N, C-alpha and C positions, 0 to 999 in steps of 0.2 A: 740153865745156860737157854731154854727154848724163849724164856720170858726177856732174856735180854738181845735176843737174835730179833723176836718181834718187834721189841721197844725200838734197835737199833734200823731196820727194816722199816718201821713207822718213820722213823725221823729222817731217812734216806728219802722215801716216798715226799715226806711233805719238801722237802728242800728241791726236791727233783720237779715239783707241778710248781714252786713258787721260782725256779730260773724259768727264763725265756727260751722258750723251744729256738732251734734252729731255722724255722719258717720266720719265725718273730725277731730274732738278730739280721737274716738277709732283709725282710722286708724294713728292718728299721735302715741298713745299708743305703737299698734302694730309695727310698725317702730324704735321705740325708746327699745323696749322688744326686738327685732328681733336683734338690734346695740350692745344690751346688753350681749346677749348670744353670741356672734359671737367673739366679745372681752373676753369673757371666754375660748370660746373654741380655740379661736387663740393664750390664753396666756398656755393654757393645751398642743396644739401641740406644742409649742415649748419648752415646759418646758421637754417632753417626747422625742423628738429630742436630747434636751441636756443630758438626762440620757444613752440613746440611745449610744450617741457620747462615754462619759465619760466611761459606763461599757464596748463597744469596747475597746476603749485605754486599760484599766484595766486588763482586759481579755488576752489583747494582749501583754503587756507590762509584764515589769519587777517585777512590783508590785503583779503580783498575782502570790503573792509564800505564803506558810505556814510560818507562823508567831510562832517560838515553845514557848511550855510550859517554858522552864528552867528547874533548876534541884528540882522545889518544886514539889510536888506532892500535888493537890489537896487534902482535907477527904474524906474519905468517903460518909457522909453525902452531899456531894457537886455534887460528880459524879452521885451518884443513883437520886437527884432532877435534875441534869442538862441532864442526859440521856432520865428521863423519862418526860421532859419536851417538850426533840426533839422528842421525840415517840407522843406522843400527838398531837403537831401540826404538826408533818408531815403526819400521819392519818387524822388530822384533814382536810385538805387543799384540799383532794382529795374529801371527804366527804361535804366541804362544796361550793367547784365547782361544785358538783352535784348538791345541794341543790339550790343553789341560781342563775344558771348558766343554765344547762343542763336541768334540770328539768324545769323551768318556758317554756325554750327555745322549748322543745318538746310540753309544754302545749298550747302556743299563740304565739308561731313565734316570743318574740318578749324575751330583756335582761332585767330586771327589773331594779329599783332602786340599789336594794340590789346587789346583781350583780354586777353593775356597781360599787357600794360602795366595794367590795369583790376586786373587781382588783386595784383600784385606792389606797387603801389603800396599798395593797402590795406593790405597785409601788413606796408608799409614802417611803418606805423603805431605798431608792437613798437616803432622807436628814438627813438618822440618823447617820452618824459621822459631822455632821456639826455643832455641838454643840462643835468640838474642832477645829472649825477652823482656830481662830488667836492664840489658846494656850491651850494646853491638858490637862483639868481637867476630863475626865472621859473615863475607860480604860474599854474592855471585858476581860473575860475569858478567856486566850490564850491556854488551855488545853482542848478545843473546837474546832471540825474541823472549819478551815477555811483556806481561800484562800488569807490572807492579808487583804485589802480594795481598794479601790478605791478611799479612801480621797486626794491623791496626783495629781490625775488626774482631781481635780476639778478645773476648772479655778482659779488662784490669791491663793491658798491653800497656808497658811501662816505656818502653825505651823510644825517644825521640826520632817521629817521622811523617813527612808531608806526600801528599800526592804529588807522585813524577820524581818523588826526593826519600828513595826507602830504597832498603836491600830487597831486589826483584827476585823472585822465581823463573827458572828457564822453564817452560813450562814443555818443550819439545822435549828436552832430556830427564827431568824430575820426573814428569807425569808418569810415563813408562818405564824410566829408567827403576826406580821403585818397585813397582809392580813386576818386572821381570826382571832386572837387574838380582835385587836381592832374594826372589824367588830362586835364580839359578846358583848363588853363592850357597844358598841353606841347602838345595839338591845335594850341591857338591862338599857342603859339609858333612852330612851325614852320612855320603859316600865315606867319607875320611873313617868318621866314628863308626860305621862296619867293618873298617879295615884295621883301625885299631881292635874293637872289638875279637876279628876273626883272627888277628895275629897274637893277641893275648887275652883269651876268653875268660880271664880269672878275673879279668881288671874290674874294678869296681863301680857304680855308678858316678859317683862321688869324683875317682882320679881320670873317667873318660870326659866327666862332664869340663875339669881343669884340662886336660891335654885340650881337649877342642876350643876352651878360651884360651887358650899360647897360639893355638893354629889359627885362630881367629885375628888376633893382634897382628900376630907376622901380614898375616892376608892384608888387613889394613893398611901396613905399613909397605906393602909391596905397590898396591893399589891406590893409594892417597899421596902418597911422599914419593911414588916412582911418577906418577903417569896424571894424576886428577889435577894435583897443586901444580906441577910446570906448566902442564901445558895450559891452565889456566881456565878452569871450570869454577873454580871457587876457591877463596884463601881463607887465613887464620889472622890476620892481621893483630888484632890483640891476643894473641897466643900468649904465652909466658915463657919467656925465653932460654930462662936456665934449663926448663925441661924440654926443651925445641929441638928437633934436628932442622939442618939448616936456618937456622934463627937469624933473623936479622933479614932476611928476603921475603919476596913478597908468598912466596912457593916454602915458606918454613910449615913443621909439622908437627903440633905438641903431642908430647908422649901419652900423656893422656886422653886425647882424641882416639886413640888405640885404644888404651883400657876402655872408651865410656863405649864405641861403637864395637869394639870384638866384644863387648857382653853383650851387646844387642844380639848382637847375629850367634854369639855361643847360645843367646835363650831361644833366639827362632830356631835353631838346628837342635835343640833338645828339643822343643814343644811338637815338633816335626818326627823327632826318633823316638822318644820314648810315649809309643801308642802302648795298648791294650790289645789285647787276643783279638776282641773284636777293629782294631785301626784306629781307636779313639785316644784323643790324644786327650791330658789331662785336665782341661778346660771342656770338655764333650762327654767326661764321663756320667751314666745316667740317661743320657739320652734317650734311650731306647726305652723306658720306663715313662717319661713323658706322654701326657695325653694330649687330642688334640689331631692326629692323625699325624701322616706322612708331610705334609706341607708346611705343616707346625712345628715340627722335627726338624726342619731342613731349616728352617727359618730361623731357629734358635740357635741349631749348630754354628750356622755362617755366622751369629751377632756375638756365640762365645768365642769362636774363634776369632774374630776380627778384634775383640776387646782380649786376646789374650796374647797378640800380634801389637795391640798396641800399647798394652801394660810392659811389654820388653824394651819398647822403645821409650816411652813417658819414662819409668822409674832409672832405666839405667842408663838412661844418658839424659834427657831434657832436665831431669831432676840436678842431677851433678853441674851440668855445665850452667846452671845458674851461679853459684856460687865462685865458678869460673870465669865468667862473666865478669862481675863484680871485682877480682883481681888481676885483672889484665892488664900487662904492660902496653907503655905507647905505639901505635903502630907504624911499622919502619917505613924508611924514606921511600925505597925500592917499593913498595906498594902505595905511598900515595902521590908518587911521581904518572902513576897511569890511575886516568880518569876514570878505565871501563871498571876499575874495583869499587869506585867512590860511590857510585851510585847517586852524586850529589847532595848525599846527606853531611858533609863534612867537608874542610879543606878548601884548595886552590876552587876559586869561583865562587863561594860563600861566603861570609863571615864568623861561619861555626867552627873552630877546630876539633880535630877527630877526637875521637877519647883518649886520653892519658889520667893516668893515676895522679897528678898533680893537679888537675882541677875535678871543680864538684860534679857528681854525674848527675845532668840531667833526664829529666822526664817528659812525657808527651806534655805534663799541664804545667811543668816550670819555666821559669827563666834560664839562659844558659850565659855564659861568659863571652862575649866574642874574642876574635883574635886580636884585638888591643886590649882586651883585659876588662873593656866594660859591660857589666852586667845588663844587660836585655830581659826587661821582662813581658808576662805574654799580655797581648789585647790591651789596654788604658791600664793595669794592675800597676798598683803601686808596692814598695816595700811596705809589709803589712807592721802597724802600729805596736808601740808596746805600750800595754794597759798596765799603767798602774797598782800595785798592789793596794789592795784597802787595809788603811792602817787602823789598829783597832787597841785602845789603852788596856 
């Protein structure tokens, strides 16, 4: 028995020595987390570089010019609402910068998560034109102050447009609106998540996410279908009418818009809500083990948060929006008669018919069928000639 016990002890000792220690396992986890946050930060840095490059090309190029509103003037209720909206968000931006960035920095000499989210959501504004990447199915009100859009400077942009004739970006509303508005909704959504967790303490994370998604879908319907669209900030003329609220009007709201933006907003709420004991989001975990000092850690943290925020918008909205854009319905007459929604890209005053599934979908490099059904080719290009097959016996 003693010999058998000695043999068992020897085997057990060999297994214990071969198994990794708790310290080794912890170090391996830390290395994995550092690598993960480095990947997120690298993605954020590359995306930020792309945005700066595109914006510089836009500001220094021909597309940095106003898209006129045309002969139709928006009704007074639209002008009043849009002006008030611009004033509120323009005042709200410096207040938010003070509250979420300057104030915490003066107190703690650091930028909080909400401060980084504020900047990240403002920079997320870059992706706003991407839903029209393949085909134009959303337009903004050109009565608002604009300097065109950087869309054509985005690599690979497909939708046809020209300087002064494109879907413009209302800078005084959208630039601060993305930063302040989206952050406020995210904070409100996290408050709702806390109330739900307090009311039902045994709720699983999956169910909490599903309930949050349902809440953000309803909230999007109230905001867009109830205010933003009827008051003319933007429109979805290419919406699929069979799944749209108020179909056939200039303010039609497609249900999938709520599904897509609701997913973005739910994702942002979850990013902010589900933090570890150190207050780190899923894209920041492992940051404390990153070498290089506090400044490098803070920069990596911001870039990682920016990448996480941008990923929510890109994958939950702009990726599915491309399929939507290629399956859009004809633009409603209620939209076409209002020049301030067309941006001079099609319809009255041009020889270009507005997007319609009965017509070929043009690109920036292709020709198009004009309003008389004639094929207009770019420049001096002709119809590509047919090359005969090589005949072999």
